[in-house]
Backbone as CSV, one residue per row, in Angstrom:
resi,resn,N_x,N_y,N_z,CA_x,CA_y,CA_z,C_x,C_y,C_z
1,MET,61.528,-150.685,35.674,62.807,-149.820,35.087,63.685,-149.072,35.832
2,VAL,62.960,-148.423,37.074,63.907,-147.427,37.625,64.682,-148.189,38.358
3,ARG,64.254,-149.217,39.233,65.214,-149.907,39.864,66.116,-150.738,39.020
4,GLU,65.981,-151.041,38.014,67.078,-151.941,37.152,68.109,-150.714,37.012
5,GLN,67.812,-149.986,37.018,68.881,-148.892,37.241,69.973,-148.446,38.547
6,GLY,69.296,-149.515,39.429,69.771,-149.433,40.865,69.579,-148.163,41.851
7,ILE,68.425,-147.803,41.165,67.779,-146.918,42.183,66.882,-147.414,42.811
8,ALA,66.962,-147.049,44.745,66.443,-147.758,45.646,65.157,-147.249,45.625
9,LEU,64.029,-147.499,45.755,62.720,-146.790,45.578,61.618,-147.160,47.030
10,ARG,60.982,-146.260,47.895,60.109,-146.116,48.800,58.947,-146.345,48.646
11,ARG,57.870,-146.980,48.800,56.501,-146.718,48.383,55.976,-145.755,49.479
12,ARG,55.562,-144.508,49.035,54.431,-143.594,49.903,53.171,-143.168,49.402
13,GLY,52.061,-144.163,50.040,50.626,-143.970,48.941,50.961,-144.670,47.489
14,ARG,50.569,-143.872,46.513,50.281,-144.591,45.169,52.112,-143.999,44.557
15,THR,52.707,-143.297,44.905,54.219,-142.786,44.535,54.985,-143.448,44.963
16,TYR,56.339,-143.914,44.394,57.530,-144.092,44.757,58.692,-143.312,44.926
17,PHE,59.722,-143.069,46.457,60.391,-141.975,46.118,61.695,-142.833,46.334
18,GLY,62.733,-141.587,45.720,64.089,-142.097,46.120,65.453,-140.881,45.713
19,LEU,66.478,-141.365,45.710,67.225,-140.163,45.220,67.697,-139.997,44.236
20,CYS,67.357,-138.967,43.434,67.641,-138.765,41.964,69.085,-139.321,41.489
21,PRO,68.822,-140.363,40.354,70.213,-140.334,39.856,70.660,-139.390,38.998
22,PHE,70.265,-137.867,38.938,70.730,-137.158,37.767,71.627,-136.018,38.304
23,HIS,71.469,-135.892,39.584,72.040,-135.058,40.467,72.470,-135.694,42.030
24,GLY,73.279,-135.094,42.728,74.075,-135.678,44.265,72.787,-135.078,44.750
25,GLU,72.013,-135.828,46.086,71.047,-135.286,46.872,70.984,-136.134,47.893
26,GLN,70.738,-135.510,49.117,70.536,-136.384,50.477,69.399,-137.131,50.803
27,THR,68.023,-136.079,49.824,66.978,-136.097,50.541,66.019,-137.160,48.944
28,ALA,65.317,-138.073,49.582,64.734,-138.128,48.216,63.687,-137.518,47.748
29,SER,63.743,-137.271,46.354,63.195,-135.890,46.052,62.411,-136.492,44.518
30,PHE,63.172,-137.869,44.202,62.768,-138.294,42.744,61.564,-139.296,43.149
31,ALA,60.589,-138.715,42.220,59.327,-139.253,42.501,58.849,-140.596,41.368
32,VAL,58.526,-141.695,41.526,58.004,-142.117,40.171,56.678,-142.627,40.006
33,SER,55.652,-142.422,39.271,54.356,-142.856,39.346,53.897,-143.967,38.415
34,ARG,54.031,-145.300,39.216,53.722,-146.251,38.074,52.667,-146.088,37.416
35,GLU,51.379,-145.589,38.046,49.862,-145.796,36.892,50.147,-144.125,35.972
36,ALA,50.589,-143.484,36.214,50.893,-142.327,35.018,52.134,-142.954,34.273
37,GLY,53.282,-143.821,34.568,54.333,-143.842,33.873,55.028,-142.782,33.577
38,LEU,55.181,-141.780,34.640,56.177,-141.115,34.842,57.102,-140.963,35.916
39,PHE,58.040,-140.069,35.716,59.284,-139.611,37.033,59.262,-138.317,36.735
40,HIS,59.301,-137.674,38.187,59.892,-136.495,38.159,60.596,-136.324,39.263
41,CYS,62.087,-135.107,39.373,62.399,-134.833,40.299,62.084,-133.455,40.775
42,PHE,61.905,-133.508,42.133,61.310,-132.029,42.589,62.813,-131.104,43.035
43,GLY,63.883,-131.837,42.989,65.361,-131.173,42.930,65.779,-130.606,41.783
44,CYS,65.966,-131.111,40.837,66.468,-130.900,39.432,65.761,-130.640,38.730
45,GLY,64.381,-131.321,38.769,63.437,-130.807,37.666,63.211,-131.824,36.247
46,ALA,64.086,-132.736,36.311,64.120,-133.871,35.520,63.015,-134.490,36.078
47,GLY,62.135,-134.958,34.295,61.002,-135.588,34.270,60.489,-136.263,33.322
48,GLY,59.863,-136.873,32.785,58.960,-137.343,31.922,58.839,-139.010,31.974
49,ASP,58.614,-139.430,30.739,58.095,-140.997,30.529,59.537,-141.880,30.151
50,VAL,59.015,-143.349,30.355,60.266,-144.352,30.773,61.180,-143.993,29.246
51,ILE,60.878,-143.449,28.321,61.776,-143.367,27.278,62.689,-142.283,27.736
52,ARG,62.311,-141.101,28.289,63.194,-140.265,28.724,63.953,-140.688,29.573
53,PHE,63.693,-141.259,30.703,64.177,-141.854,31.429,65.780,-142.571,31.015
54,ILE,65.439,-143.697,30.245,66.552,-144.309,29.484,67.472,-143.447,28.812
55,GLU,66.744,-142.116,28.005,67.747,-141.095,27.300,68.732,-140.827,28.549
56,ARG,68.284,-140.176,29.391,69.320,-139.853,30.117,69.776,-140.855,31.326
57,ALA,69.278,-141.586,31.646,70.041,-142.461,32.590,71.056,-143.066,32.019
58,GLU,71.249,-143.811,30.606,71.820,-144.557,29.829,72.866,-143.858,28.817
59,GLN,72.319,-142.055,28.462,73.121,-141.176,27.919,73.052,-141.916,26.423
60,VAL,71.747,-142.266,26.091,71.450,-142.532,24.738,70.633,-141.850,23.815
61,SER,70.384,-141.876,22.687,69.339,-141.135,21.741,68.176,-141.620,21.619
62,PHE,66.906,-140.941,21.354,65.556,-140.921,21.256,65.373,-142.797,20.715
63,PRO,65.704,-142.573,19.666,65.767,-143.915,18.968,66.706,-145.064,19.194
64,GLU,67.605,-144.862,20.295,68.399,-146.255,20.827,67.605,-146.366,22.202
65,ALA,67.042,-145.398,22.910,65.820,-145.666,23.897,64.744,-146.506,23.715
66,VAL,64.402,-146.435,22.500,63.079,-146.948,21.956,63.391,-148.565,21.632
67,ARG,64.790,-148.421,20.993,65.340,-150.064,20.692,65.384,-150.992,21.885
68,ARG,65.991,-150.263,22.803,66.255,-151.040,24.182,65.163,-151.195,24.851
69,LEU,64.194,-150.586,24.828,62.829,-150.853,25.379,62.407,-151.706,24.582
70,ALA,62.115,-152.113,23.432,61.604,-152.723,22.530,62.263,-154.317,22.589
71,ARG,63.307,-154.248,22.939,64.058,-155.366,22.976,64.061,-156.060,24.386
72,ARG,63.857,-155.324,25.159,63.419,-155.642,26.774,62.248,-156.326,26.801
73,ALA,61.071,-155.711,26.240,59.892,-156.008,26.095,59.349,-157.296,24.833
74,GLY,60.715,-157.438,24.034,60.461,-158.728,23.309,60.140,-158.480,22.281
75,VAL,60.000,-156.918,21.702,59.017,-156.308,20.522,59.900,-156.109,19.479
76,ALA,59.703,-156.647,18.345,60.707,-156.515,16.935,60.192,-155.313,16.565
77,LEU,60.934,-154.134,15.848,60.917,-152.809,15.433,60.981,-152.967,14.014
78,ALA,60.239,-152.508,13.157,60.803,-152.603,11.482,61.660,-151.669,11.670
79,ASP,62.576,-151.694,10.362,63.513,-150.828,10.265,62.968,-149.258,9.327
80,LEU,62.674,-148.363,10.132,61.862,-147.131,9.714,62.809,-146.672,8.475
81,GLU,63.956,-146.584,8.549,65.029,-145.926,8.070,64.963,-146.015,6.406
82,ARG,64.849,-147.286,6.090,64.390,-147.880,4.763,62.839,-147.239,4.028
83,SER,62.083,-146.630,5.045,60.557,-146.362,4.204,60.797,-144.662,4.041
């Protein structure tokens, strides 16, 4: 998901590192753990799961981030606003 946003990552051990997409930097301080499903930037403090990443990277709301991820995974979501 992170690489789809154009972020180049390099593996170091179990963690992947790259330049943070949320602030300008020269050194890779953006870490992604595939095992935990989390990201964290040691420079600006941004972090979270894949939903939070989509919210920030694509500047969308939580429901829209969930819709985009569901669409990408081929999962149909029920319209919860009707219930």
